[in-house]
Backbone as a ProteinNet text record, in pm:
[ID]
protein_1_A
[PRIMARY]
MLEIKNIFCGYPEGFTLKNVSFKLEKKEFLGIVGPNGSGKTTLLKTITRLLKPKKGEVIIDGVNIEKMKFKEIAKKIAVVPQIFNMEFDINVEEFIFLGRIPLKSTFQFLENKNDEEVVKNAMELTETVKLKERLVNSLSGGEIQRVAIARALVQEPQLLLLDEPTSHLDIGHQIRILDLLRKLNKENLLTIVAIFHDLNLASEYCNRLLLMKEGKTYCIGKPEEVLTYQALEEVYDTPVIVQKSIVSGKPYILVVPHPEEYKQSI
[TERTIARY]
65.9	16.7	61.9	174	285.2	420.6	485.1	615.3	725.5	819.7	899.5	1042.9	1081.6	1239.4	1323.2	1418	1571.2	1507.6	1435.9	1399.8	1495.7	1567.9	1620.7	1536.4	1508.1	1418.5	1467.9	1417	1481.9	1412.7	1480.2	1419.2	1545.9	1495.2	1606.1	1732.1	1672.1	1792.1	1893.3	1851.7	1916.8	1876.3	1814	1756.6	1724	1749	1730	1696.8	1583.8	1569.9	1712.5	1757.6	1865.9	1840.2	1807.2	1788	1686	1574.4	1496.1	1411.3	1370.1	1323.7	1220.8	1105	1029.5	877.7	847.4	717.5	568.1	500.7	361.5	240.3	254.3	97.6	10.1	-147.2	-238.2	-256.8	-321.9	-405.7	-305.3	-182.9	-63.9	-89.5	-63.3	-45	100.8	160.5	325.3	346.4	416.2	460.4	589.7	587.9	719	786.9	905.3	969.1	1112.1	1166.4	1302.8	1300.6	1432.6	1426.1	1396	1420.7	1330.9	1431.7	1402.8	1488.8	1516.6	1449.8	1502.8	1457	1361.6	1293.9	1140.9	1083.2	981.1	882.1	838.2	737	780	901.1	934.1	878.2	914.5	862.1	738.2	668	513.8	447	520.6	484.8	525.9	656	678.4	567.9	539.3	435.8	275.2	269.1	160.2	177.5	297.7	349.8	345.4	338.8	349.3	520.5	608.5	705.5	767.1	850	870.3	1014.3	1046	1169	1283.1	1395.6	1499	1555.2	1541.7	1556.4	1485.2	1437.8	1341.2	1203.5	1150	999.1	911.8	775.3	676	571.8	520	463.4	320.5	202.6	66.3	10.7	-12.1	-61.4	-10.7	89.8	160.8	207.8	178.1	167.5	262.4	326.5	408.1	329.6	332.6	255.4	276.4	390.2	416.2	323	266.8	203.6	45.5	13.2	-146.7	-173.9	-321.5	-386.1	-384.4	-398.4	-422.9	-546	-661.3	-800.8	-790	-668.8	-693.9	-619.1	-483.7	-436	-507.5	-634.2	-708.8	-814.6	-825.4	-916.8	-813.4	-695.1	-646	-562.8	-531.5	-449.2	-530.4	-562.7	-628.5	-483.1	-489.5	-370.1	-427.2	-399.3	-429.8	-331.3	-307.1	-172.2	-156	-49.9	-35.1	-132.6	-133.5	-195.9	-272.1	-398.6	-506	-510.5	-506.1	-508.6	-631.5	-732.2	-878.9	-846.5	-872.9	-874	-1013.1	-1094.4	-1232.1	-1342.6	-1449.9	-1535.2	-1581.8	-1643.9	-1747.2	-1763.2	-1901.2	-1915.7	-1868.5	-1874.5	-1809.2	-1863.5	-1971	-2028.9	-1993.4	-1990.2	-1920.2	-1786.9	-1689.1	-1586.3	-1540.9	-1603.8	-1591.5	-1638.2	-1758.1	-1804.6	-1689	-1609.3	-1491.6	-1400.4	-1379.7	-1321.7	-1400	-1495.9	-1571.8	-1504	-1460.1	-1405	-1325.3	-1214.8	-1102.8	-1158.7	-1269.7	-1339.8	-1415.1	-1458.6	-1578.9	-1527.8	-1557.8	-1532.2	-1549.2	-1507.2	-1510.1	-1639.2	-1743.9	-1878.7	-1966.9	-1901.3	-1987.6	-1961.4	-2000	-1957.8	-2075.1	-2201.8	-2354.6	-2339.2	-2373.6	-2384.1	-2509.9	-2452.4	-2582	-2589.7	-2686.6	-2731.4	-2576.4	-2528.4	-2395.7	-2307.8	-2267.5	-2183.3	-2268.9	-2370.4	-2424.2	-2447.6	-2464	-2424.9	-2269.7	-2189.7	-2035.7	-1995.8	-2049.3	-2030.1	-2095.8	-2199.5	-2278.5	-2196.1	-2159.6	-2075.5	-1929.8	-1859.7	-1744.6	-1749.3	-1877	-1928.7	-1936.6	-2018.4	-2050.1	-1899.5	-1854	-1723.7	-1602.5	-1605.1	-1511.2	-1569.5	-1736.9	-1816.4	-1795.7	-1826.7	-1825.1	-1970	-2072.3	-2204.8	-2257.2	-2243.8	-2281.9	-2212	-2113.6	-2031.4	-2066.2	-2133.5	-2158.8	-2236.2	-2285.6	-2350.9	-2246.4	-2119	-2013.4	-1920.4	-1875.6	-1786.3	-1617	-1552.9	-1439.8	-1360.6	-1362.1	-1250	-1278.1	-1383.9	-1438.9	-1390.8	-1373.1	-1336.8	-1193.8	-1207.2	-1067.1	-990.3	-876.4	-764.1	-844.1	-855.1	-904.3	-991.2	-1081.1	-1222.5	-1161.9	-1083.4	-1020.4	-969.7	-874.6	-819.9	-938.4	-1037.1	-1155.8	-1205	-1248	-1259.9	-1234.3	-1103.9	-981.4	-971.1	-981.1	-991	-1110.8	-1224.7	-1330.8	-1354.3	-1287.4	-1260.1	-1199.4	-1062.3	-997.9	-1067	-1146.1	-1227.8	-1368.8	-1396.3	-1473.7	-1420.1	-1301.2	-1237.2	-1253	-1307	-1280.8	-1164.7	-1054.7	-932.9	-881.2	-784.4	-728.8	-623.7	-546.1	-428.9	-456.6	-445.3	-450.2	-274.7	-285.2	-156.9	-161.3	-101.9	-114.1	21.4	9.7	158.4	124.8	151.8	178.2	34	-39.6	-227.1	-225	-122.6	-140.7	-69.8	-1.1	62	-23.9	30.6	-63.8	-168.9	-187.2	-315.8	-260.8	-386.2	-357.4	-346.4	-320.9	-331.1	-436.3	-549.9	-678.1	-699.1	-686.5	-725.6	-623.7	-512.2	-427.6	-473.2	-519	-544.3	-702.9	-787.9	-891.2	-874.9	-778.5	-748.4	-686	-608.6	-473.1	-612.7	-679.8	-782.8	-879.4	-938.5	-971.4	-898.7	-786	-705.7	-692.2	-676.1	-657.2	-776.1	-933.4	-1048.3	-1075.1	-1062.4	-1027.5	-944.9	-770.2	-723.7	-777	-821.2	-850.4	-994.6	-1062.3	-1217.1	-1287.7	-1177.3	-1246.7	-1087.5	-1048.9	-898.8	-864.9	-810	-775.7	-614.2	-524.7	-372.5	-362.7	-288.4	-255.3	-70.3	-42.7	114.5	70.8	145	157.2	263.8	320.5	429	404	534.6	525.6	630.1	603.7	733.6	732.6	644.9	602.7	629.9	753.8	795.7	681.1	651.3	558.7	440.8	386.8	264.5	262.7	379.1	414.9	415.3	481	496.9	375.2	280.8	155.5	71.7	46.6	-23.5	-17.2	120.3	153.2	197.9	200.4	242.1	393.4	419	553.8	586.9	725.2	779.9	910.9	921	1038.3	1094.2	1208	1313.8	1412.8	1372.8	1474.2	1593.5	1713.2	1801.9	1862.9	1892.1	1944.6	1927.2	1795.1	1744.9	1720.2	1761.6	1762.3	1691.6	1670.6	1587.8	1713.5	1683.5	1793.8	1774.6	1647.9	1575.8	1421.1	1386.6	1244.3	1180.8	1052.6	1024.6	934	937.6	814.2	878.3	778.9	828.2	935.2	914.6	1061.9	1175.2	1196.7	1311.1	1363.9	1268.7	1297.3	1338.1	1264.7	1303.9	1381.9	1508	1599.7	1688.3	1736.6	1806	1949.1	1995.7	2117.8	2095.5	1945	1962.9	1885.4	1797.4	1766.1	1876.4	1974.6	2078.2	2147.9	2184.7	2280.9	2161.9	2044.4	1978.4	1935.9	1913.5	1850.5	1984.5	2081.9	2207.4	2168.1	2105.9	2058.4	2079.5	2093.4	2088.4	1952	1878.3	1742	1755	1644.7	1620.9	1490.6	1496.4	1396.2	1343.4	1252.6	1152.5	1015.9	935.3	858.7	744.7	634.2	523.7	436.7	417.6	343.4	210.7	160	9.6	15.5	94.3	97.2	209.2	339.6	430.5	543.2	465.3	537.2	671.6	752.3	884.7	855	878.8	842	984.2	959.3	1117.3	1109.9	1177.2	1230	1325.9	1328.3	1449.3	1532.4	1652.1	1743.6	1744.3	1710.6	1722.7	1864.6	1926.5	2095.6	2212.7	2211	2260.6	2428.4	2500.3	2647.6	2670.7	2551.6	2599.2	2549.4	2472.9	2415.3	2559.3	2608.5	2718.5	2843	2850.8	2994.4	2947.4	2839.4	2799.6	2796.4	2802.6	2812.9	2950.1
-121.9	12.8	131.7	107.9	268.1	187.6	262.6	215.9	364.3	343.8	489.7	435.6	524.7	473.4	599.4	534.5	643.7	759.4	787.8	924.5	1015.4	1106.3	1220.6	1355.7	1380.7	1530.9	1584.6	1731.7	1817	1969	2014	2143.6	2234.4	2364.6	2481.5	2484	2467.4	2482.5	2373.9	2224.3	2118.5	1988.5	1983	1808.7	1787.6	1646.7	1539.7	1431	1350.8	1207.7	1155.5	1064.3	1023.2	865	879.3	749.7	657.9	725.5	588.7	520.5	393.3	300.9	230.9	199.3	45	64.9	-71.2	-77.8	-125.9	-59.5	-123.7	-160.6	-251.7	-348.3	-330.1	-334.6	-332.9	-399.9	-335.8	-389.4	-377.8	-341	-319.3	-191.1	-265.2	-149.4	-107	3.1	25.8	124.5	113.4	233.3	277.1	385.3	500.6	493	463.9	498.8	545.6	614.6	662.3	779.7	805	956.9	1090.1	1159.4	1332	1349.2	1413.8	1464.1	1335	1268.7	1113.6	1133.5	1208.3	1194.4	1171.6	1126.7	1039.1	1173.9	1254	1365.3	1433.8	1423.6	1475.6	1374.2	1235.2	1144.6	1114.4	1129.8	1194.4	1265.8	1385.1	1518.5	1497.3	1424.8	1341.7	1252.4	1173.7	1080	1135.2	1253.9	1370.4	1456.6	1480	1597.4	1736	1724.7	1863.7	1894.4	1810.5	1836.2	1757	1814.7	1752	1678.7	1562.3	1501.9	1584.2	1577.5	1635.2	1532.9	1397.6	1296.2	1144.4	1086.6	931.9	976.7	862.9	866.1	836.8	881.1	823.1	771.7	663.9	581.8	521	571.9	479.3	399.3	317.7	237.4	222.4	240.1	231.9	383.3	473.4	610.4	698.5	770.2	854.8	952.4	1006.7	1118.4	1245.6	1278.2	1395.8	1427.3	1312	1308.8	1294.7	1316	1295.8	1485.8	1470.6	1604.9	1586.1	1708.4	1681.9	1637.8	1645	1607.4	1437.7	1369.8	1230.5	1175.8	1262.1	1221.3	1210.2	1299.1	1306.4	1179.7	1142.6	1011.8	857.6	897.9	773.5	799.6	909.2	923.5	1013.3	1045.7	1114.6	1073.8	1235.5	1260.1	1309.8	1276.5	1324	1355.7	1505	1580.3	1533.5	1582.3	1580.2	1664.3	1820.1	1940	1996.2	1983.5	2128.4	2259.3	2356.3	2480.8	2525.5	2576.2	2600.2	2725.1	2822.1	2983.2	2997.8	2924.7	2961.3	2810.6	2836.6	2729.6	2684.4	2544.1	2512.1	2361.6	2331.7	2251.4	2070.6	1987.5	1869.8	1786.6	1805.6	1771.9	1850	1971.9	2033.2	2002.5	2007	1997.7	1854.7	1748.6	1615.8	1675.7	1705.2	1732.9	1831	1882.4	1945.5	1835.3	1738.8	1627.6	1589.6	1627.7	1573.6	1698.5	1776.6	1924	1862.9	1817.7	1742.8	1683.8	1619.5	1532.4	1614.9	1746.1	1821	1856.3	1909.1	1986.1	2126.4	2225.3	2381.5	2403.3	2377.2	2436.6	2318.1	2232.3	2145.3	2103.2	2235.3	2216.1	2212.4	2215	2148.8	2036.2	2012.8	1883.2	1782	1661.4	1571	1428.6	1350.5	1217.4	1152.7	1140.3	1073.1	1124.7	1239.3	1305.1	1247.4	1303.1	1251.8	1132.9	1060	908.5	837.1	884.5	894.9	943	1042.1	1116.9	1061.2	1042.4	906.1	796.8	741.8	601.1	648	761	749.7	828.6	899.9	895.5	770.5	717.2	590.4	490.1	484.2	407	464	616.3	646.3	687.3	655.5	677.4	822.2	921.2	1058.3	1116.5	1041.8	1092.5	1176.5	1132.8	1200.1	1330.9	1330.1	1469.3	1569.6	1543.2	1616.7	1731.6	1811.8	1929.6	2001.5	1940.2	2019.5	2084	2209.4	2281.9	2209.2	2195.5	2140.1	2198.3	2310.2	2365.4	2334.5	2265.4	2228.3	2083.9	2045.8	1882.8	1841.7	1700.2	1657.5	1619.3	1594.8	1541.4	1425.8	1324.7	1222.2	1219.9	1302.5	1314.5	1400.9	1498	1561.4	1438	1357.5	1295.5	1178.6	1125.8	1064.7	1127.9	1254.2	1330.1	1372.6	1398	1423.3	1259.4	1159.6	1047.9	1031.5	1069.6	1064.3	1135	1300.1	1388.5	1333.8	1241.2	1166.7	1026.1	986.2	879.1	950.1	1023.4	1064.8	1109.9	1106.7	1126.7	966.6	878.8	757.9	710	708.5	692.6	556.1	494.8	373.1	365.6	470.4	505.9	618.8	572.1	677.9	714.4	812.2	843.4	944.9	938.9	973.1	1011.4	1140	1183.7	1220	1051.5	1058.5	1051.2	957.3	988	959.6	935.6	920.8	1019.8	1125	1230	1313	1345.4	1425.1	1341.6	1231.8	1169.6	1047.8	1041.8	958.6	821	723	539.4	516.5	560	482.1	555.4	701.3	735.8	684.2	661.7	585.1	483.7	352	245.9	245.9	342.7	344	403.4	488.8	552.1	455.9	328.5	246.2	111.8	87.4	-9.6	26.3	187.7	180.8	201.7	232.3	210	64.5	-25.7	-175.3	-200.5	-176.1	-207.7	-179.5	-39.2	43	-42.6	-122.5	-179.3	-313.9	-402.1	-553.6	-575	-497.6	-469.3	-394.5	-309.8	-227	-184.8	-301.8	-296.8	-173.4	-112.7	42.2	35.8	58	54.6	180	142.3	269.2	286.4	385.9	453	558	530.2	616.2	610.5	763.9	764.3	737.7	683.4	635.2	667	733.3	777.7	671.7	627.8	506	366.2	338.8	202	95	51.9	5.3	-85.9	95.6	76	64.6	110.5	51.7	-91	-163.6	-291.7	-380.4	-350.4	-403.7	-376.7	-296.6	-250.3	-256.4	-242.8	-263.4	-361.9	-378.5	-533.2	-570.9	-424.1	-405.5	-257.3	-244.6	-117.7	-90.4	50.9	106.6	221.4	168.1	237.6	320.5	436.3	552.6	645.6	616.7	722.3	815	922.4	1042.9	1033.1	1034.4	1046.4	921.4	856.1	704.6	577.9	525.7	378.6	275.7	256.1	156.7	24.5	1.9	-153.6	-109.4	-251.8	-236.7	-391.7	-410.6	-546.3	-555.3	-679.3	-724.5	-681.1	-622.4	-574.4	-665.2	-788.6	-863.8	-840.3	-849.8	-807.7	-661.8	-555.1	-445.6	-360.2	-441.4	-371.5	-509.5	-486.6	-571.6	-503.9	-517	-420.6	-355.8	-463.4	-359.9	-271	-285.1	-183.7	-52.1	-111.1	29.5	114.9	-15.6	45.8	177.9	149.4	252	301.9	302.9	405.8	517.4	489.3	587.5	612.8	551.6	588.7	552.7	452.7	456.5	299.8	218.8	114.8	52.2	-14.8	-60.4	-239.8	-275.2	-401.1	-432.9	-584.6	-583.4	-728.8	-747.9	-881	-899.3	-1040.4	-1031.2	-1026.9	-946.8	-885.9	-1051.4	-1052.2	-1190.2	-1215	-1111.5	-1073.5	-1127.3	-1073.5	-1082.5	-1157.1	-1131.1	-1211.5	-1125.3	-1008.5	-884.9	-833.6	-793.5	-696.2	-608.3	-616.5	-492.4	-430.5	-312.9	-245.2	-190.3	-224.6	-160.8	-62.6	49.4	149.1	144.2	170.2	187.3	328.2	326.5	475.7	572.9	481.1	529.9	448.8	509	453.7	420.2	520.7	547.1	399	376.1	306.6	182.8	167.5	38.5	1.1	52.7	42.7	-6.7	-2.4	-1.4	-134.9	-139.1	-274.8	-425.2	-408	-516.1	-543.9
-11.4	-10.2	-16.1	65.4	101.1	87.3	7.9	-20.9	24.9	98.4	93.8	74.7	-50.6	-115.2	-96.5	-22.3	-44.1	27.1	99.2	112.4	160.9	149.8	187.3	203.6	326.4	360.5	466.7	480.5	586.1	599.7	643.5	661.7	641.2	612.2	586	687.8	810.6	935.9	909.8	842.5	810.5	867.7	893.1	987.9	828.9	840	732.9	759.4	696.9	688	575	623.4	538.4	499.3	385.5	303.6	359.2	360.1	474.8	356.6	414.6	311.6	361.3	375.4	413.4	369.9	367.7	298.1	400.5	362.6	434.5	367.2	448.8	344.2	412.2	381.3	422	528.9	630.1	734.9	849.6	816.5	939.3	1017.4	1140.2	1257.6	1287.5	1214.4	1236.9	1343.8	1430.3	1535.8	1488.8	1510	1482.2	1603.7	1612.5	1738.6	1738.9	1827.2	1846.4	1954.5	1992.5	2055.6	1994	2048.5	2019.7	1917.9	1788.7	1700.5	1589.1	1599.9	1530.1	1406.6	1339.8	1261.7	1215.1	1340.4	1350.1	1260.6	1316.8	1278.2	1155.6	1067.1	982.2	893.4	905.8	832.3	795.5	891.8	892.6	779.1	811.2	700.9	578.1	568.3	428.5	367.6	418.2	369.2	282.7	405.5	325.7	212.2	207.6	122.2	165.5	322.3	379.8	372.8	296.1	297.4	182.6	106.9	-58.2	-14.4	-31.8	-16.3	-111.6	-59.8	-186.5	-242.3	-211.6	-318.5	-254	-312.1	-288.3	-368.1	-292.7	-357.4	-275.3	-211.2	-152.4	-251.7	-211.3	-330.6	-258.1	-302.8	-227.3	-336.2	-330.8	-421.4	-570.6	-553.1	-688.7	-737.9	-708.6	-755	-677.3	-719.4	-635.5	-629.4	-471.9	-417.3	-491.9	-527	-595.2	-762.5	-783.7	-919.3	-870.7	-745.1	-703.4	-659.3	-709.4	-634.1	-471.3	-437.4	-282.6	-239.5	-318.8	-311.8	-351.1	-409.3	-420.1	-297	-244.1	-95.7	5.7	21.6	98.8	114.9	2.9	-14.7	35	65.4	94.2	244.6	245	386.7	444.6	613	735.1	810	843.8	955.4	1096.2	1204.4	1385.9	1417.3	1387.1	1463.2	1593	1639.4	1805.6	1870.9	1832	1887.5	1797.1	1816.9	1730.6	1803.2	1733.1	1776	1710.6	1786	1752.7	1785.5	1653.2	1657.4	1693.8	1678.6	1701.7	1725.4	1812.1	1911.9	1816.7	1807.4	1732	1811	1796.1	1873	1758.8	1828.9	1838.3	1694.6	1671.3	1526.1	1400.8	1417.9	1314.5	1282.5	1420.7	1393.1	1277.9	1318.5	1252.3	1129	1101.5	918.2	866.3	935.7	826	766	843.6	747.4	668.2	581.5	460.4	376.1	387.6	307.2	195.2	267.4	167.3	9.8	59.8	-44.1	-110.2	-99.1	-161.9	-313.6	-407	-505	-446.3	-535.3	-524.5	-478.1	-531.3	-532.6	-427.6	-397.2	-312.3	-147.2	-109.8	21.2	140.7	91.8	148.2	182.5	298.2	345.4	299.2	257.9	204.5	301.8	277.4	308.5	334.2	252.3	272.4	370.5	362.5	458.5	605.4	608.8	731.6	781	701.8	713.1	791.7	696.4	745.3	852.9	913.7	1046.2	1114	1079.4	1202	1237.2	1158	1176.2	1216.7	1190.2	1253.8	1404.4	1462.3	1599	1680.4	1626	1696.7	1706.1	1601.8	1611.4	1707.9	1763.9	1832.8	1983.7	1974	2089.8	2159.5	2014.2	2053.8	2019.5	2028	1966.7	2095.5	2206.5	2371	2352.3	2271.3	2254.8	2159.2	2120.9	1943.4	1942	2091.9	2115.4	2195.3	2233.5	2331.2	2242	2291	2231.6	2246.7	2116.4	2132	2228.9	2267.7	2348.9	2494	2513.8	2625.9	2699.2	2579.9	2540.5	2642.1	2720	2785.7	2711.8	2709.3	2658.8	2550	2635.7	2590.2	2499.9	2524.1	2443.2	2313.7	2337.2	2223.5	2101	2148.6	2069.3	1989.8	2059.3	1995.6	1910.9	1937.4	1840.4	1722.5	1737.1	1638.7	1534.6	1589.6	1511.5	1463.1	1508.2	1386.5	1299.2	1305	1208.2	1102.1	1158	1030.3	962.6	1063	945.8	861.9	883.4	775.8	636	634.4	518.6	453.4	519.8	490.6	401.6	494.7	434.8	457.7	384.5	360.9	432.6	462.3	585.1	660.2	816.2	911	964.3	996.5	1031	1177.8	1278	1402.4	1476.9	1495.5	1562.7	1735.7	1798.2	1925	1992.3	1944.3	1991.6	2168	2225	2368.4	2435.8	2392.9	2432.8	2546.5	2683.1	2774.3	2846.4	2784.5	2851.7	2940.5	3056.5	3144.5	3091.8	3202	3152.2	3092.8	3177.1	3146.4	2999.2	2974.8	2840.1	2726.2	2734.9	2682.6	2622.9	2727.7	2676.6	2604.2	2642.4	2546	2424	2394.7	2269.3	2172	2236.7	2175.9	2133.2	2193.9	2208.7	2105.4	2065.8	1968.2	1830.4	1830.2	1697.3	1686.4	1775.3	1750.3	1690.9	1723.9	1686	1567	1512.6	1384.9	1257.9	1326.5	1268	1223.1	1313.9	1309.2	1248.9	1336.4	1258.5	1088.7	1130.2	1021.3	893.4	941.2	819.5	779.5	899.6	857.1	913.6	790.5	796.1	872.9	1014.4	1070.4	1101.8	1098.1	1131.1	1256.7	1339.7	1445	1539.6	1554.2	1664.5	1798	1830.7	1993.3	2085.8	2198.1	2286.5	2386.3	2429.4	2501.1	2442	2436.1	2400.6	2416	2550.6	2591	2513.9	2521.8	2457.4	2285.9	2220.2	2105.5	2063.9	2185	2170.5	2182.3	2259.1	2278.4	2177.7	2085	2030.8	1863.3	1865.6	1717.6	1676.3	1527.4	1486.7	1430.8	1364.8	1337.4	1398.6	1400.2	1488.2	1347.6	1381.3	1279.6	1368.9	1410.2	1506.7	1440.9	1464.5	1395.2	1475.9	1411.9	1491.1	1397.7	1438.7	1381.8	1229.2	1207.4	1067	999.2	1055.7	926.9	987	930.5	1000	1037.5	1196.1	1264.1	1204.3	1231.9	1229.8	1178.2	1162.5	1126.6	1152.7	1215.4	1185	1326.1	1388.5	1488.2	1612.8	1708.4	1860.2	1906.7	1871.9	1945.3	1871.3	1761.6	1648.9	1685.8	1733	1727.8	1855.2	1945.8	2138.8	2170.7	2122.2	2204.3	2299.8	2406.5	2489.2	2417.7	2322.3	2242.6	2146.3	2092.6	2004.6	2079	2167.2	2263	2303.7	2384.6	2471.7	2363.5	2233.3	2116.1	2060.5	2057.3	1987	2105.6	2231.9	2342	2453.7	2429.8	2502.5	2633.9	2709.7	2866.3	2849.8	2963.2	2994.3	2973.7	2972.9	2968.6	2991.8	3058.7	3079.9	2996.9	2900.8	2824.7	2900.4	2889.2	2974.6	2859.6	2883	2816.6	2921	2860.6	2961.4	2973	3074.7	3152.6	3072.2	3053.6	2967.6	2801.4	2756.9	2590.4	2541.5	2640.3	2566.7	2508	2484.3	2402	2484.5	2404.1	2480.8	2567.9	2699.8	2794.8	2845.9	2826.5	2868.4	3033.1	3080.2	3205.8	3228.8	3248.3	3236	3376	3387.3	3496.2	3547.2	3686.8	3736.5	3727.4	3761.6	3778.5	3679.8	3567.7	3473.6	3513.9	3562.7	3599.5	3692.1	3799.3	3882.5	3850.5	3746.8	3669.9	3585.3	3535.8	3435.5	3536.8	3628.1	3704.2	3836.2	3815.5	3898.9	3796.2	3657.4	3585.8	3505.5
[MASK]
++++++++++++++++++++++++++++++++++++++++++++++++++++++++++++++++++++++++++++++++++++++++++++++++++++++++++++++++++++++++++++++++++++++++++++++++++++++++++++++++++++++++++++++++++++++++++++++++++++++++++++++++++++++++++++++++++++++++++++++++++++++++++++++++++++++++++

């Protein structure tokens, strides 16, 4: 479905993705992990054409994204950013309807029956129906995240991209959001790519992980192939202990509070 081929991309100040390549099949749930500044968000922006690669290609369903119109991209990819800055306040239902705009022609802004059905389905999936009359700026972090996912779903995308979907959320809201994403992936067959800082959540919910370091692909594979103590200590420059989760058998990472004392004791 998605192929990243030898991507070099960056900003005027000089940060660059360096020869990043990987393939994403339909129905996968890929987690992107790595230290701050390793290129995770830059990669997401490159996939959506917000940033233009200096070299390389982003290919969706066999077509170079540079040859696609933004409306065509919107029919295939939806994005949930890390932070929403609302300059004006609208209610939840109106906010979710905004996700239909990229699919409209220039003179086709009025809502129709199909729009209403799509929005209704998205709100039911994300359990946001009871919030529809609430103002977006009055919502909690977990509520905003579910509403943002609903807005992305009304684009009826094949691929959903999320930039740290659980940041600033307590553990209960983190689990509810990720359970929702897993349901969309498993039951609705939605392909998902999400950036994670929490390695244990990424391990538990994703079927593949991409570990990045300094703008490059360090490794990609199943959680047990990527989340080894050797890889994590090299990429994050800190000692860790990797065990198997007693619940799922997936890798579970324990941090070591005092790195220097730990190094001296082994």
